Phi, psi and omega in degrees: 000333183286329185299312178302320180296319179295319179298310182298321180295318181295314180295318180298319179296321180295327182270354180297322179291153183280355189277337186287124175281151182232162170054226184292335176298317178293319179297318179293320177300319178292323179297320183282338187301128178084002180259160172232078188289132172271327179230128175247126178254125179249150177170190175264202176295342175299321175281321182304319182255351184255347178250113177271105187302315178297320179294319178295317179298318180297317180296330180271355181074031182243158172293154185305319185288354181280347181249126180235132179255125180238122185229152175230132180304137176051050186282153171238179178299333177294318177296318180299316180298318181296315180296315181299315185285308189275317186273331185259289188289315179295337179273000174096003178280144184227072176291154178272341179218137174245129179241124170261113184246109185194179167295156183286323187304310179288347172288332186259327186242172182240027186297331179290346177276007168290338178274125179304330178294326176296322177292321178299315180295327176293317180293329175302316182285316177274062178295338171220152176068203180091007183296327180295318178290318182298324179294323177292318186282313189248001180068221183294342180269014184300315181297317180295322180299312180293321181298313179293323178297321179293321176297319179295320179296316179297317181296318179297314180296319178300312181299313184292318181289324178294315179296322179295317179296317179295320179297313181296321178295320179294319178298317180300311184292322185278328189240015185302120182277181183281356185281003179087195187298318183294316179295323179294318178298320178297321179296318177301317179298319180294318178296319177302313183292321186279323190257318193255359179300133180094344179279320184279156174261181174113002175232139180282355182268165172095179182286157179254148173290153176277124184235141178267134177292135180236199177246181181268015170052047173074020182285348178094358178220159178195172183292164180298163183305147185254101171054020176262190181296332183278349183283126178236116187302313184288340179271320186255338182286165184239013182301322181291324177291321176298314180296316182296318180297317182291310185291332177296339180251019173074022182250159174263150182243129176237129172257120182248116179277112186281151179282156172237159179297151181307328182284351184226024181293337180295342181298331181253031180287128179232132178307139185303320181295320179292320179297317179297319178296319180294319180297319178295321179294318177301315180298318180294330181270002182062041175260127176284138180237129180235119179263110184262012181292342177270010179299146183284065176232144180240191184304323182289347179271007178242137179281334178203203186284355181225334195250134177287153169286168176304321178294314178299322179296322177297316181298311183294321181293321176297318179295322177297316177298319177297321180296318180294320178294323177295319178297317180296331179271003180081022182251032185271004181264138175286125185291148172275130184229128173256133184238135173220142180233147182284177181296142175093346179290130180270116179253119181245148174226127180279176183302338179266007176086011179282129186256143172222162177240142168245119181252109173281167184311128178089349182275151186216157174232140182242133178238133178240122182258130180286156178094166183258349183274144177299139182239131177296138175239133176235129185223140176232132184215166179228133179288134181266350179211215181250018185284181181286174182296164172301145175262121181239122178244146181095357178199149174271105182251126179290132180254116180254019175085207182299144186062040192303141166245101180265142177207148181180189180251138183238135170226125179081238188248137176232140180243131177248120187228138171277129182305141184275064177223160180298133182079018184263017182284152179221149173246114180261113188245349174219133177203129180217149178233141179119171180273122181301139000267018181270060187252149168264107180274106183276317181233148176076207184226140184301322184296334183247015180279100178297130184088013181295331180270098180230152175223151174279130179221106178060036178086001178240166178261129174252124176275126183272001182235162179228159180300320182294328184277327181233077181279074181265104181287145176293148178295157182291148176292000000 
């Protein structure tokens, strides 16, 4: 009977002091230890499983170890600010770029902090300070929210460490082998790995438990209004605090809106007026914004309703790296394109508004791109007969034959014409201009635009995708 009391007392005494980190704060500190991150990616499990650090590093031209992903389950902008301030900058790390990779809704609102567990995870990161963020999130109850969250974090850590100590002692006593102290310790480690992995908290990696959002149970405080009439972005949002924290340490800030599977896109629904206000605020704060919802990933590239598969994460991470390089080169604007088509061109739009062109022999479409800088053009078309290739004037477009993927650089006006010979018809079903993902999708859909991931390299266009890797057949006529 005395052993459990001694275990609980020892663990409790260790956690009485304010210096001991708990939960995910401790896990993130361990993840960062020994690293010199050039790029820090913050987010929830959407980033944890959706950002492939080696793929992002390669796209950015950095070594793999230069990119570190730090995640907190069900994170909001308050969690991102806490991790950035306390775990990264206050700990002496100096990345040149910070990327928040998540759905847009939790970047703007604090609705996930309706769950007391979300407040506990916030208090873990804000083990000190955080009053400025708490006041935005919880109003006058900010101090109480953090105080209660810290108590909850300490209690959770005490319970878990006490149970772990008692469990290891019981395993040792019951199963101690003949190999002495070293063999017994090895046995405890094996039991820990086989039986208890995933039960304990304290690491930012891995799957998250499914948690239901609740209320604060009459505590007298709660998060700011959620997307209702009372919600005011500049009053309750934290974008300015994130920007100030990042820029004060000489780093750039990028907000990357991650894709969700087509069956769950409503999860990240944000009112159009609020999104426009947020985009304007980001521009005023010098925050780069990358919308990755047009990434060429489909339902099969997601492991569940929120998380990408490893293959999907590679695709999205490469596109994110390309987007950042495009921004650094000044190519972050979506080009303005004027389109006109001659008589006889068949323009179709499906129920979802996707447009395609059918060019019979001799028919043509003209596109005029504003600006003086060359703009990448990616086009996908299908031959309707046995005629010659499409005629493209005003740009050097690579012709890859049937099921063509044409790509090249456009300046000014380009004309796409079906040769005026028998059997010379073409169906153009995908066409986009601009540096991915800042593209103007003229035809088709960004998600199915084969060749959507392109980058400028030494004056040429490199296609980041291949037919074998993305066998997306064009829809039937």
